[in-house]
N, C-alpha and C positions, 0 to 999 in steps of 0.2 A: 503493499500500501505507499503510495506517495507519501512524503511527509509533508503536508501544506506549509510549513514555515521556508521551502524552499521557493519562492516564488520570487521573480525576478520584476513585479508589478508591485508587491509588497512593500508600501512606506514607511520608515518611522514614526513611532506612534503620536510624536512631537516633531514637525518639522519646525528646527529653530533657525536662528540666524545664520548657524554655519553648515555648509554644504557634508552631506553625509558620502560616507564611500565605505563599501561594504568589499572586501576579498572574497572572491568567489572559487578562485584555483591560485595557487603559487607553488611553483618549483622551479627549478634551476635555468627553464629553458620558456616558459609563459606565467604572466601573471594576467590574472583575469579579473576586473573589478566591476563594479556596480556602483555608479554614482547618481547621487539625487542633488541637485541646484535647484536653490529657489530664489534665482537674481543675481547671485556670487557670477564677479567676474574676475579677471586676475589685478592685482594692486596696479597701480599707475606708473609706470617705470619699470616692470618686470616682465620678464620671459621665460617661458619656459624653455629648456635645452635638454632634453632628455637622451640617453644613452643606450636607448631600444627605440625601432619603428611603435607606431602606436596607431592600431586600428580602431575607426571605435563607430559606433551607430546609435542614432538618438529614436529611443524606444517611445518615449513620450513627451511631448513637448515641441522646443527649439532652441535652438544657441547657435550661436555665430562666433567663429574663430579669424583672429586675422595674424598676418606673416610680419616680419621683421621690414619684407620690402614693400609692405604697404598694401598687400593683397588680401582680400576678405571671404568668407567663406562661410554661408547661411545654413543652417542644416535642420529639417524639419523630420517630423515622424517618418520612418524608415531609410532618410539618409545615412551612409555609410560615408568614411572617408580615413583614408592612410595618410600620415603624418610620417615621413621618415625620421630616422636618429638624428637629433643634434639642426633639424630646422627648428627654428626659432618661433615659438608662438605665444599668444596669449588667447583669455576668452574672454570676448567683449561683450555677451550677452547671453543670457540663461533666461526662459521665459520663468515665471511665478507660480502663475495659473492655469494650466496644468505645470506643476513641477516638472523638471527638464530630466531625464532618467536617461543618463548613457552608460553602455556597456562597453566599456574598454579592454582593449589587449594588447599587453605589450610582449613583444618579442624580440 
């Protein structure tokens, strides 16, 4: 019988002012995370510069990413995207209602 706690759309009981992140799988080759954003963005002047490739998909809500070169990508439900390792990027927007649920895979 399926454990009902293992549901990608289950949200934390209280969505606070902080982003929620849950590790679904982590080993030496891959990291899979569920991230729930409610309006959070990357702080001004900061950039993510990750060691691994990141593949992501928006399962609910919407978000927008920008790159150091000024380009932007808006992601809606079902949209997926690959961010190569060391491509500097930021989160510029995440929806509040409904919360943005991201599934991210680092490899």
